[in-house]
C-alpha positions as CSV (number, residue, x, y, z in Angstrom):
1,M,-14.7,11.6,20.1
2,V,-11.5,12.9,18.6
3,C,-8.4,11.9,20.4
4,S,-5.7,14.4,21.1
5,P,-2.5,13.8,19.1
6,K,-0.6,12.8,22.3
7,R,-3.1,9.9,22.9
8,E,-3.1,8.7,19.3
9,K,-1.5,5.4,18.3
10,L,0.3,4.5,15.1
11,V,0.3,1.2,13.2
12,I,2.4,0.6,10.1
13,F,1.8,-2.5,8.0
14,D,4.2,-4.1,5.6
15,V,2.3,-5.4,2.6
16,D,3.9,-8.4,0.9
17,G,4.0,-11.4,3.3
18,T,2.3,-9.6,6.2
19,T,-1.1,-8.5,4.7
20,V,-0.9,-10.0,1.2
21,D,-0.1,-13.6,0.4
22,A,2.9,-12.7,-1.7
23,F,4.2,-16.3,-2.0
24,H,1.0,-17.5,-3.7
25,A,1.2,-14.6,-6.2
26,I,4.9,-15.2,-7.0
27,E,4.4,-18.9,-7.2
28,Q,1.5,-18.7,-9.7
29,S,3.2,-16.0,-11.8
30,F,6.3,-18.1,-12.1
31,L,4.3,-21.2,-13.0
32,R,2.7,-19.3,-15.9
33,H,6.1,-18.9,-17.4
34,G,7.2,-22.5,-16.9
35,M,9.1,-21.9,-13.7
36,A,8.8,-23.0,-10.1
37,I,10.1,-21.7,-6.8
38,G,9.5,-24.7,-4.7
39,D,7.2,-25.0,-1.7
40,H,6.6,-22.3,0.8
41,A,8.6,-24.0,3.6
42,R,11.8,-24.1,1.4
43,F,11.1,-20.6,0.1
44,Q,11.1,-19.2,3.6
45,K,14.5,-20.7,4.4
46,R,16.4,-19.3,1.5
47,R,18.5,-16.2,1.5
48,K,17.0,-13.3,-0.3
49,L,19.3,-13.6,-3.3
50,F,18.1,-17.1,-4.0
51,K,14.4,-16.9,-3.0
52,Y,13.2,-16.2,-6.6
53,L,15.7,-18.5,-8.3
54,G,14.4,-21.6,-6.5
55,G,16.4,-24.3,-4.8
56,L,18.7,-26.8,-6.3
57,R,15.9,-28.5,-8.2
58,E,14.4,-25.3,-9.7
59,F,17.5,-23.1,-10.2
60,P,18.8,-24.3,-13.6
61,T,15.4,-23.9,-15.4
62,N,14.5,-20.6,-13.7
63,L,17.9,-19.1,-14.4
64,R,17.6,-20.0,-18.1
65,R,14.1,-18.7,-18.4
66,Q,14.8,-15.4,-16.6
67,F,17.8,-14.6,-18.8
68,G,17.2,-11.5,-20.9
69,K,15.4,-8.2,-20.4
70,Q,12.3,-9.3,-22.3
71,S,11.8,-12.5,-20.2
72,R,12.0,-10.4,-17.0
73,S,9.6,-7.9,-18.4
74,R,7.0,-10.5,-19.3
75,L,7.3,-12.1,-15.8
76,L,6.9,-8.7,-14.2
77,A,3.7,-8.0,-16.3
78,T,2.3,-11.4,-15.3
79,L,3.0,-10.7,-11.6
80,T,1.4,-7.3,-11.9
81,D,-1.8,-8.7,-13.5
82,F,-2.0,-11.5,-10.9
83,Y,-1.7,-9.0,-8.0
84,R,-4.3,-6.7,-9.5
85,D,-6.8,-9.4,-10.5
86,E,-6.2,-12.5,-8.3
87,A,-3.9,-12.0,-5.3
88,R,-5.5,-12.0,-1.9
89,L,-5.0,-10.8,1.6
90,Y,-4.4,-13.5,4.2
91,P,-7.5,-14.8,6.0
92,G,-8.9,-12.3,8.5
93,I,-6.5,-9.5,7.5
94,D,-9.3,-7.6,5.7
95,A,-11.4,-7.5,8.8
96,L,-8.4,-6.5,10.9
97,L,-7.6,-3.6,8.6
98,R,-11.2,-2.4,8.5
99,T,-11.3,-2.5,12.3
100,V,-8.1,-0.5,12.7
101,L,-9.0,2.0,10.0
102,A,-12.3,2.7,11.6
103,D,-10.8,3.8,14.9
104,P,-10.3,7.6,15.0
105,G,-7.5,7.2,17.6
106,V,-5.2,5.1,15.4
107,R,-3.1,6.4,12.6
108,V,-2.6,3.7,10.0
109,G,0.0,3.4,7.3
110,L,1.3,1.0,4.6
111,V,5.0,0.8,3.7
112,T,6.0,-1.6,0.9
113,R,8.7,-2.6,-1.5
114,N,6.2,-4.2,-3.9
115,V,7.9,-4.7,-7.3
116,T,5.0,-4.7,-9.6
117,V,4.4,-2.1,-12.3
118,E,3.0,1.1,-10.7
119,P,2.8,-0.6,-7.3
120,M,0.5,2.0,-5.7
121,E,-2.1,1.3,-8.4
122,T,-1.5,-2.4,-8.2
123,L,-2.2,-2.5,-4.5
124,R,-5.2,-0.1,-4.8
125,C,-6.7,-2.7,-7.1
126,L,-5.9,-5.6,-4.7
127,F,-7.2,-3.9,-1.6
128,A,-10.3,-2.7,-3.4
129,R,-11.2,-6.3,-4.2
130,H,-11.4,-6.8,-0.4
131,D,-13.5,-3.6,0.0
132,I,-10.6,-1.6,1.5
133,D,-9.8,1.9,0.0
134,T,-6.1,2.6,0.2
135,A,-7.0,6.3,0.4
136,A,-8.3,5.6,3.9
137,F,-4.8,5.0,5.1
138,D,-3.1,8.0,6.7
139,F,0.0,7.4,4.6
140,F,1.1,4.9,1.9
141,A,4.8,4.7,0.9
142,C,6.3,2.5,-1.9
143,L,10.1,2.1,-1.4
144,P,12.8,1.0,-3.7
145,L,13.7,-2.7,-3.2
146,R,16.9,-2.2,-1.1
147,E,15.8,0.9,0.8
148,D,15.7,0.6,4.6
149,K,12.4,1.3,6.3
150,T,13.8,2.7,9.5
151,L,13.8,6.4,8.4
152,H,10.3,6.1,7.0
153,F,9.0,4.6,10.2
154,R,10.6,7.3,12.2
155,R,9.4,10.1,9.9
156,A,5.8,8.8,10.1
157,R,5.9,8.7,13.9
158,E,7.4,12.1,14.2
159,H,5.1,13.6,11.6
160,F,2.0,12.6,13.5
161,G,3.6,13.3,16.9
162,I,3.0,9.8,18.2
163,N,4.5,8.7,21.5
164,P,7.1,5.9,20.6
165,A,5.4,3.7,23.3
166,R,2.2,3.8,21.3
167,S,3.8,3.1,17.9
168,Y,3.8,-0.3,16.2
169,A,5.3,-1.7,13.0
170,C,4.2,-5.0,11.5
171,G,6.3,-7.0,9.1
172,D,7.4,-10.5,8.1
173,E,11.2,-10.2,7.8
174,Y,14.2,-9.5,10.0
175,G,14.7,-6.2,8.2
176,D,11.2,-5.1,9.3
177,Y,12.0,-6.0,12.9
178,R,15.3,-4.2,12.8
179,A,13.6,-1.1,11.3
180,A,10.9,-1.0,14.0
181,I,13.5,-1.2,16.7
182,G,15.6,1.4,15.0
183,A,12.6,3.8,14.9
184,A,11.8,3.2,18.6
185,M,8.6,1.3,17.7
186,Y,7.2,-2.0,19.0
187,P,7.7,-4.8,16.4
188,F,5.1,-7.4,15.3
189,V,6.8,-10.1,13.2
190,V,4.8,-12.7,11.5
191,A,6.2,-16.1,10.6
192,Y,3.8,-17.0,7.7
193,G,5.4,-14.7,5.1
194,M,8.9,-14.5,3.7
195,E,10.7,-16.0,6.7
196,D,9.7,-18.7,9.0
197,R,9.9,-18.8,12.8
198,N,13.1,-20.9,13.0
199,R,15.0,-18.5,10.6
200,L,13.8,-15.5,12.5
201,R,14.8,-17.0,15.8
202,E,18.0,-18.9,15.0
203,R,19.5,-16.9,12.2
204,F,18.6,-13.4,13.3
205,G,17.9,-13.8,17.0
206,V,14.4,-12.2,17.0
207,P,12.9,-12.9,20.4
208,A,10.1,-15.4,20.3
209,E,7.7,-13.0,22.0
210,Y,7.6,-10.8,19.0
211,I,6.8,-13.6,16.5
212,L,3.3,-14.5,15.5
213,P,2.8,-17.8,13.7
214,S,-0.5,-17.2,11.9
215,P,-2.7,-14.3,10.6
216,Q,-5.2,-15.1,13.3
217,D,-2.6,-14.8,16.1
218,F,-1.3,-11.6,14.5
219,A,-4.8,-10.1,14.3
220,E,-5.7,-11.1,17.9
221,R,-2.4,-9.7,19.3
222,L,-2.6,-6.4,17.5
223,L,-6.3,-5.8,18.4
224,D,-5.5,-6.6,22.0
225,T,-2.6,-4.2,21.9
226,L,-4.8,-1.4,20.4
227,E,-7.6,-2.2,22.9
228,L,-9.9,-3.1,20.0
229,Q,-10.3,-6.8,20.9
230,G,-14.1,-6.4,21.4
231,A,-14.4,-5.4,17.7
232,G,-13.5,-8.9,16.6
233,C,-11.7,-9.9,13.4
234,G,-13.6,-12.9,12.1
């Protein structure tokens, strides 16, 4: 049965830190160049400017090894290869995506600031290794690193004519939460990606009710919201 546009729902997924284990990919890529970014807990607590330079223990070595255009280019190439050949979705997210994509009443999109070489091709390779075709998504937008997502969320919702009350945006950072609210969409904010629960709550004031601590909690909440709970995600 085909749903009328007014009854359709919209879900927009962030990629790095929400669906893809970006920390593991970054950590391993840095290690292959003799650098470290510290453990995940410390990584989540850092301000964006310092996330990839490490903490006090890692900063001097990382700064020295990243100095120069060639060093940065080699690191970017390694990161790209790791994403395409080894990076993984969080546990259960592949099943979640397949379930949501299979429902004809849900429009599904990806919005990302992935920094690899040719990010759309990179993510196509990554998702294909989990038996998910990125062409199956209703839209797929790769944004510049500092570009706000709010306008893209709103444009997608308006393009498909989706009721704001049936529109959802899923991310792992305060900026994703702010963009969802700004686009009149319901936010799902996960605390296992780039920012932890305490930082989201105490630094940015994100209400606890919006924050999901694990991929399983996120999948269960989203499926319940979309009334797809019976489909399962395991």
